[in-house]
C-alpha positions as a Markdown table, in Angstrom:
| # | Residue | x | y | z |
|---|---|---|---|---|
| 1 | Unk | -52.7 | 29.5 | -15.4 |
| 2 | Unk | -52.2 | 31.4 | -19.4 |
| 3 | Unk | -50.8 | 28.9 | -22.0 |
| 4 | Unk | -47.2 | 30.3 | -22.0 |
| 5 | Unk | -46.9 | 29.0 | -18.3 |
| 6 | Unk | -48.7 | 25.5 | -19.2 |
| 7 | Unk | -45.8 | 25.8 | -22.5 |
| 8 | Unk | -43.4 | 26.1 | -20.3 |
| 9 | Unk | -44.4 | 23.6 | -17.5 |
| 10 | Unk | -44.8 | 21.1 | -20.7 |
| 11 | Unk | -41.1 | 21.9 | -21.3 |
| 12 | Unk | -39.9 | 21.3 | -17.9 |
| 13 | Unk | -41.7 | 18.1 | -17.4 |
| 14 | Unk | -40.6 | 16.8 | -20.9 |
| 15 | Unk | -36.7 | 17.6 | -20.1 |
| 16 | Unk | -37.3 | 16.6 | -16.4 |
| 17 | Unk | -37.9 | 13.1 | -18.0 |
| 18 | Unk | -35.3 | 13.3 | -20.8 |
| 19 | Unk | -32.9 | 13.4 | -18.2 |
| 20 | Unk | -34.2 | 10.7 | -16.2 |
| 21 | Unk | -34.3 | 8.4 | -18.9 |
| 22 | Unk | -30.8 | 9.4 | -19.4 |
| 23 | Unk | -30.3 | 8.3 | -16.2 |
| 24 | Unk | -31.7 | 5.3 | -16.9 |
| 25 | Unk | -30.0 | 4.2 | -19.5 |
| 26 | Unk | -26.7 | 5.3 | -18.1 |
| 27 | Unk | -27.7 | 2.3 | -15.6 |
| 28 | Unk | -28.2 | -0.2 | -17.6 |
| 29 | Unk | -25.5 | 0.3 | -20.0 |
| 30 | Unk | -22.7 | -1.9 | -19.8 |
| 31 | Unk | -20.2 | 0.7 | -20.4 |
| 32 | Unk | -21.3 | 1.7 | -16.5 |
| 33 | Unk | -20.6 | -1.7 | -15.9 |
| 34 | Unk | -17.5 | -2.1 | -17.3 |
| 35 | Unk | -15.5 | 1.4 | -16.2 |
| 36 | Unk | -17.3 | 0.4 | -12.4 |
| 37 | Unk | -16.0 | -3.5 | -13.0 |
| 38 | Unk | -12.0 | -1.8 | -14.2 |
| 39 | Unk | -11.9 | 0.7 | -11.0 |
| 40 | Unk | -12.7 | -2.1 | -8.9 |
| 41 | Unk | -10.2 | -4.6 | -10.2 |
| 42 | Unk | -7.5 | -2.2 | -10.1 |
| 43 | Unk | -8.7 | -1.0 | -6.3 |
| 44 | Unk | -8.7 | -4.6 | -5.3 |
| 45 | Unk | -4.7 | -4.4 | -7.1 |
| 46 | Unk | -3.7 | -1.8 | -4.8 |
| 47 | Unk | -5.4 | -3.1 | -1.7 |
| 48 | Unk | -3.7 | -6.7 | -2.2 |
| 49 | Unk | -0.5 | -4.8 | -3.3 |
| 50 | Unk | -0.7 | -3.3 | 0.0 |
| 51 | Unk | -1.4 | -5.5 | 2.2 |
| 52 | Unk | 0.4 | -8.2 | 0.5 |
| 53 | Unk | -2.9 | -10.9 | 1.1 |
| 54 | Unk | -1.8 | -13.4 | -1.9 |
| 55 | Unk | 0.7 | -14.5 | -4.3 |
| 56 | Unk | -1.0 | -14.3 | -7.1 |
| 57 | Unk | -2.7 | -11.0 | -6.8 |
| 58 | Unk | -3.1 | -10.3 | -10.5 |
| 59 | Unk | -5.7 | -13.3 | -10.3 |
| 60 | Unk | -7.2 | -13.3 | -6.9 |
| 61 | Unk | -8.1 | -9.7 | -7.6 |
| 62 | Unk | -10.5 | -10.5 | -10.3 |
| 63 | Unk | -13.1 | -12.6 | -7.9 |
| 64 | Unk | -14.5 | -9.7 | -6.9 |
| 65 | Unk | -15.3 | -8.4 | -10.9 |
| 66 | Unk | -16.5 | -11.4 | -11.3 |
| 67 | Unk | -19.1 | -11.2 | -8.6 |
| 68 | Unk | -19.7 | -7.5 | -9.0 |
| 69 | Unk | -20.2 | -8.5 | -13.1 |
| 70 | Unk | -22.6 | -12.0 | -11.9 |
| 71 | Unk | -25.5 | -9.7 | -9.5 |
| 72 | Unk | -26.1 | -7.2 | -11.9 |
| 73 | Unk | -26.4 | -9.9 | -14.5 |
| 74 | Unk | -29.1 | -11.3 | -12.2 |
| 75 | Unk | -30.5 | -8.1 | -10.1 |
| 76 | Unk | -32.7 | -7.6 | -13.7 |
| 77 | Unk | -34.4 | -10.8 | -13.5 |
| 78 | Unk | -34.3 | -10.0 | -9.4 |
| 79 | Unk | -36.0 | -6.8 | -10.0 |
| 80 | Unk | -38.6 | -7.8 | -11.9 |
| 81 | Unk | -39.7 | -10.5 | -9.2 |
| 82 | Unk | -39.5 | -7.8 | -6.9 |
| 83 | Unk | -41.9 | -5.8 | -9.2 |
| 84 | Unk | -44.6 | -8.0 | -10.2 |
| 85 | Unk | -45.1 | -9.2 | -6.3 |
| 86 | Unk | -45.3 | -4.8 | -5.6 |
| 87 | Unk | -47.7 | -5.1 | -8.6 |
| 88 | Unk | -49.9 | -7.1 | -6.8 |
């Protein structure tokens, strides 16, 4: 393999690593979580209004959002436990 090909391979690997790091940062960001919470709330509101499910739609629609938020907060801890079991 000549030097140019090796340099190209190294640039490709660095570009891929940068993309993977950015993807990981997005997956764990509060911006992503907040966007999902807002979108979930809107979808549940629309659904609740459509089926006329409850009397207080705005309050009851926040329940799935709270559930999602709590699950994202606890998954970091669950992942650490899972990783420690896998590494053994």
